[in-house]
C-alpha positions as CSV (number, residue, x, y, z in Angstrom):
1,M,223.7,166.9,98.2
2,C,225.2,167.4,94.9
3,L,225.0,170.5,93.8
4,K,226.2,173.0,91.0
5,N,225.6,177.0,90.9
6,G,223.6,176.4,94.5
7,N,221.1,174.0,92.5
8,P,220.4,170.6,92.9
9,A,222.5,169.1,90.1
10,G,221.4,165.2,90.8
11,L,224.6,162.5,89.6
12,R,225.7,161.7,86.4
13,L,226.7,158.4,85.6
14,D,229.0,159.2,82.4
15,S,229.8,156.0,80.3
16,V,230.3,154.0,83.4
17,R,231.3,150.6,82.6
18,I,232.7,147.1,85.1
19,R,234.5,144.7,83.9
20,L,236.5,141.4,85.7
21,D,238.9,140.0,83.9
22,G,238.0,141.8,80.8
23,R,234.9,140.7,81.0
24,E,232.3,143.6,80.5
25,L,229.7,143.0,83.4
26,L,227.5,146.1,82.8
27,A,228.0,149.9,81.7
28,V,225.4,152.5,82.5
29,D,224.4,155.9,81.2
30,R,222.2,157.7,83.1
31,H,220.9,161.0,84.5
32,V,219.4,160.6,87.7
33,A,217.6,163.3,89.3
34,P,217.5,165.2,92.9
35,G,215.2,163.4,94.8
36,E,215.3,160.1,92.1
37,T,216.0,156.7,92.0
38,L,217.8,154.5,89.1
39,T,217.0,150.8,90.6
40,V,219.8,148.5,88.7
41,M,217.9,145.4,89.2
42,G,219.3,141.5,88.4
43,P,220.7,138.1,89.4
44,S,222.8,137.7,92.2
45,G,226.8,138.1,89.9
46,S,225.6,140.1,87.9
47,G,227.1,143.4,88.8
48,K,224.9,145.5,90.4
49,S,226.6,145.8,93.8
50,T,230.1,146.5,91.9
51,L,228.4,149.3,90.8
52,L,227.6,150.6,94.1
53,A,231.4,150.2,95.1
54,Y,232.3,152.1,91.8
55,V,230.1,155.2,92.6
56,G,230.9,154.9,95.7
57,G,234.8,155.0,96.0
58,F,235.1,151.1,97.4
59,L,235.5,149.0,94.1
60,D,237.2,145.9,94.7
61,P,240.8,145.8,93.5
62,V,239.4,142.5,91.5
63,F,237.2,144.5,89.0
64,S,238.4,147.3,87.0
65,G,235.2,150.3,86.2
66,E,235.9,153.1,84.1
67,G,233.1,156.3,83.4
68,R,232.7,159.4,85.0
69,V,230.6,159.6,88.0
70,I,229.3,163.3,88.1
71,C,228.1,165.3,90.8
72,G,228.0,169.0,91.2
73,G,229.4,169.3,87.9
74,R,232.7,167.6,89.3
75,D,233.7,164.0,88.6
76,I,234.6,162.5,91.5
77,A,235.6,159.0,89.5
78,H,238.6,159.3,91.2
79,L,238.2,161.2,94.8
80,P,238.4,158.7,97.9
81,A,235.2,157.7,99.4
82,E,235.4,160.0,101.9
83,E,235.6,162.9,99.9
84,R,232.6,161.7,97.5
85,H,230.2,161.8,100.6
86,A,227.6,158.8,99.2
87,G,225.2,158.3,101.8
88,I,224.7,153.5,101.8
89,L,222.4,151.3,103.4
90,F,223.3,148.1,103.2
91,Q,221.4,145.0,104.0
92,D,222.6,144.8,107.1
93,P,221.6,148.1,109.3
94,L,225.5,147.4,110.1
95,L,225.5,149.8,113.2
96,F,227.7,150.1,116.2
97,P,227.2,147.5,119.2
98,H,229.4,149.5,120.8
99,M,227.9,152.2,121.0
100,S,223.9,153.6,121.5
101,V,221.6,154.4,119.3
102,G,222.0,157.5,120.2
103,G,226.2,157.5,119.9
104,N,225.3,156.1,116.3
105,L,223.8,158.4,114.9
106,V,226.4,161.5,116.6
107,F,229.4,160.2,115.0
108,A,227.6,160.3,111.6
109,I,226.7,164.2,111.9
110,P,228.9,166.6,110.3
111,Q,232.2,168.1,113.0
112,A,230.4,171.5,111.6
113,I,227.9,171.1,113.8
114,A,229.5,171.5,117.0
115,G,228.7,171.4,121.4
116,R,227.6,168.5,122.5
117,K,223.8,169.8,123.4
118,A,223.7,170.5,119.5
119,R,224.4,167.4,118.2
120,R,222.1,165.6,120.6
121,A,219.6,167.1,119.8
122,R,220.5,166.8,116.1
123,A,220.1,163.4,116.8
124,E,217.5,162.8,118.8
125,A,215.6,165.0,116.2
126,A,216.1,162.7,113.5
127,L,215.3,160.0,115.5
128,A,211.4,161.3,115.9
129,D,211.5,162.1,111.9
130,V,211.5,158.3,111.6
131,G,209.2,157.5,114.2
132,L,211.8,156.2,116.8
133,E,211.2,159.5,119.6
134,G,212.9,158.8,122.8
135,F,215.2,155.7,121.7
136,F,218.6,158.4,122.1
137,D,220.0,155.8,125.2
138,R,218.5,152.2,123.7
139,D,221.6,149.7,123.1
140,P,220.9,149.0,119.8
141,D,221.0,145.0,120.3
142,T,217.2,145.4,122.3
143,L,215.7,146.6,119.0
144,S,213.9,145.4,115.9
145,G,214.8,144.5,112.5
146,G,212.9,147.4,111.0
147,Q,213.9,150.0,114.0
148,K,217.6,149.3,113.0
149,A,216.7,149.7,109.6
150,R,214.8,153.0,110.6
151,V,217.9,154.1,112.6
152,A,220.6,153.0,110.1
153,L,218.9,155.8,107.5
154,A,218.7,158.1,110.3
155,R,222.2,157.7,110.6
156,V,222.8,158.3,106.8
157,L,220.7,161.8,106.8
158,L,222.1,162.8,109.2
159,S,225.4,162.7,107.6
160,E,224.7,165.0,105.2
161,P,224.9,163.4,102.1
162,N,225.7,164.1,98.3
163,F,223.5,161.6,97.4
164,L,222.2,157.9,98.0
165,L,223.1,154.7,97.4
166,L,220.7,151.8,98.3
167,D,222.0,147.9,98.6
168,E,219.3,145.6,98.5
169,P,218.4,147.0,101.6
170,F,215.3,146.2,102.4
171,S,215.8,142.0,101.5
172,K,216.4,140.9,105.0
173,L,213.4,142.4,106.8
174,D,209.7,140.5,106.3
175,M,206.7,141.8,104.1
176,Q,204.9,144.0,106.3
177,L,208.6,145.9,107.5
178,R,209.8,145.7,104.2
179,D,206.8,147.8,102.9
180,Q,207.4,150.1,105.7
181,T,210.8,150.8,105.1
182,R,210.6,151.0,101.6
183,S,208.2,153.9,102.0
184,L,209.7,155.7,104.6
185,V,213.5,155.3,102.6
186,F,211.8,157.7,99.3
187,D,209.9,159.6,100.9
188,S,213.2,160.7,102.8
189,A,214.9,160.9,99.8
190,R,212.7,162.6,97.8
191,R,212.3,165.6,100.6
192,S,215.4,165.3,100.8
193,R,216.3,166.0,97.0
194,L,218.9,163.5,96.8
195,P,220.1,160.9,94.0
196,V,219.5,157.5,95.0
197,I,220.7,154.2,92.8
198,L,219.2,151.0,93.6
199,V,220.2,147.9,93.3
200,T,218.0,145.2,93.7
201,H,216.8,142.0,92.4
202,D,212.8,142.6,93.3
203,E,210.6,143.8,91.9
204,A,208.7,144.8,94.6
205,D,211.6,147.4,95.5
206,A,211.6,148.6,92.3
207,K,207.8,149.6,92.2
208,A,208.2,151.3,95.5
209,A,210.9,154.1,94.3
210,G,209.4,155.0,91.3
211,G,212.2,155.4,88.4
212,E,213.4,154.3,86.1
213,V,214.6,150.6,85.4
214,I,217.9,149.2,84.3
215,E,217.7,144.8,84.1
216,I,220.9,143.8,83.7
217,G,222.5,139.9,83.9
C-alpha cells in the first residue's frame, strides 16, 4: 500500500487532467484514503479507463496527461508502470491459460518470498481467502466466470500492490455473481487498507463501493 513514514497515506490525484487532441476529457483532484474507493462514473468514451491508464502508467500516447499521482509521499506519475505497483482488475480476468490456477497465483508473488513450498503455501492461503480452497491444480478453463474473477482478485492481492485500479471488473458477471464479487473485492480492499479507484457506468457498482462518486461526460 502507499505508505508515508510507515503509515498508510492513501493515493492523491493532484490536478490530474487527461486530454485528447487538445480537448480536455476530465480533470480530477482527489485524495483516496486507505481502504476507501473513489468511483468515476460516465459513459463509454468519456475517459474513465484513460484515467486509470494514466494513474497506472500505461497511458496510450494518443492521449496526454498531466498532474501528480502521489503515493507514499512521492509523485509516481513519471515512473514506469512496473515501479508504481498498481493492482489492476479489468472486465476480463486475464488468467494465463497455459498455467494452472496455482501457477497464475505463484507468478504474482513477489520474489522476496523464496522457496517453492513457501510460495505454494501463500497461493493456497490466498485461494482459501476467496473461497476456492483446493483449486491450486485446476485448469483455468474449467472455472466458472465467478471463480475466474475470484482467482484474478487473489492474484492481484498476492502481488502486494500499492493501490487498486478497477476497470468495470463486474460488468460481464450475471447479477448474482456481480453482487457477490463486488462484496468480495471491496471487503478485501478495506481489509488490506488499499486505496481504490473504480471506473464504471453502473450506479450499483458505485453504491457497493461506498465512497465518493465523480460523474463525468
